[in-house]
N, C-alpha and C positions, 0 to 999 in steps of 0.2 A: 504494500500500500504506500503510495506516495502522498505527500502533503496535498497535492492537487486533487487526488482521488478522495482524500478525506474532506477537503473543502466542498467537493461535489456532493458527498454523502451528507454533509451538514445542510446543503441547500435542498436536497430532495427529502430529507427526513426531519420534519419540524417537530416541535413539541418535546414533552418529557415523559418519562416512564419511571415507575417505582424501582428503587435500587435492588430490590429482591431479584429483578430480572437479570442483572449482572451476576449476582450470586448464583442463580440457577445455571447460567451459562458456564460459570467457572466450575461448578460441581460436575457438570457433564465433561468438561475438559479434563478435570482431575481423574474422573472415572476412565476416560478413554486414553489419556496421555500421561497420567500420573502427576505427582507433585512437580516433577521437573518440567512437564508441559505447561503447568500453570505458571511457574517461574519464568519460563521462556516467553509466554504471552505477556505477563506483567512487565518484564524487561523491555519487550518490544514497544508496549504502550508508553513506557517512560522515555524510551529513545525517540519516539515520535512526538513527545511533548504532552502526552495525556496520561500521566501516572494515575493509577487507581490504588488506593489503600483499602483493601478489603475489610480490614479490622475497623475502619471508620464508617463504612457504609451502614446506614440504618435502613431497615426493611421498607418503611413507607416514605423515606426521603426521595425526592425527585432528582433524577439525573437526566441529561439530554438523551433522547431516544437514539440519536446518531451514535452516541458513545456505546450504548448497549449493542447496537448493530455492528459497530466496529469490532467489538470483541468476537463476534461470530465470523466476520470477514477475515480478521487476522488469523483466527484459529484455522480457517479453511486454507489460508495461504501457508501458514507456518507448518502445518502438519499434513499438507497435501491431501486434504479431505476431498472426497467426492460428494456429489449431490446427495447420495444415499446417507452419508454421514451427517449432513445438515438436516435431512429429514428425520433421522434418528434423534438428533439433538432436540429438534422441536417436539418429537413424539415423546421423549422422556422428560421434557421440561415440566409438565404438570405433576409428575411424580416427585419432583424436587421442590415444588412450590406448596408451602403449607396453606397458602390462601386458596389455591385451586383444590387441594385435597379437602379442605373444609367446604368449599363451594359444592363439589360433587357429592360429598357425604350428606349434606343437608338438602340438596336439590337433586335427588336421585332420579326423578322422572325425566325422560328425554324431553317431554313437552316443556317442563319447567326450566330445564337447562337452556333450551332454545329461547324461551321467553326472557330468562335472566342474563343470557350471554351479553347483550348490549350494555347492560349495567356493569357487568364485570369488566368489560373493556374500559369503561369510563373510570373504574376504580384503579386501573393500571396505567392508562395513558391520558395525557392532557390533549392529544390531537386525534382527530379522526373519529369515526364511529363504526359500529358493526350492526348488521342486521342478520338474523338467523331464522331458519325455518326448518321444522321437523315434519317429515312425511312418513308416518308409520306404515301406511299401505304400500307405498312405492319404495320404502326402505332407503331413505336418504336424509341427510342434513344438508342444507344449503346455507353457506355463510358468505355474506357480502361484506367485504372489508373496505371501508372508505378511508384509506390511510396510505400515503405515498411511502415507498420504501425501495431499497436496493433489490434487484431481481433475486438475489440469493436468499433474501428474507422470505420470499414467496414459498420457497421450499421448506423453510423452517416453519412458517405458519401452517402449511399443509400438514406437516407432521403433528403440530400442536393441536389443530382442530380434530384431526383423526383420533388422537389419544382421548380427547374429551368424549368423542362418540364411543370409543371403545370402553370407557368407564361406565357409561350410562345405558348403552344398548346391549341387550343380551343377544349377541349374534357372533358370527365369525366372518373371516375373509373380508375385512374392511379394505376399501380402496378409495383413494382421494385423488381428485383431478382439479387443477386450477383451470376453470373454463373461461375466465376473463382476467385480464391483468392490466393494471394501470401503466406498467412499463411498456405495454404494447398499445397504449392509447385508449384503453377502455376506461369508463368513468369510475370503476371500482375493481377490486379483486374479488373473484367469485370462486369459492371452493365447494365442490360437491363431494360429500363423503357417502359412499354406498356400502352395503353389506349384504350378506346372504341370510 
């Protein structure tokens, strides 16, 4: 990542997100790359001029969304991750987030999760909004995300939304497809999660 690329990231990713998001990213990096991987990432952030002191991050403190996204993009670059690794990172993120664990625990019905999902987005992000729809008969969730982001984050969000569906729908063989993307000129990102 060059300084120019980071400046572009700042331009396309406005707003703030709760700091727990960065902690969740780091937990996945530690699981996949070990403590040395986390150190390598933090050293690279410092070298680029964006040091993060994990011990000082408070769960509900807001940090720039682009900074949380930069953690993912740097991890992909530093560890030569493929898109499948980014999807896995998104898919495991709710498992590391106590906020999402509580959310799913208390709103166990798929209909309720679809109804409450927009509110959960607002609790995490200061920018953008989310719409979601659950169709029991046709076996899908549709999530429309009105939030500009780097294209790599689309893969992360696909994994994330699929995990939420996996938590609340008693089914198997989940598959997620991004059918619309703001990076391709669409007015929002649309993720369709289907199952058998």
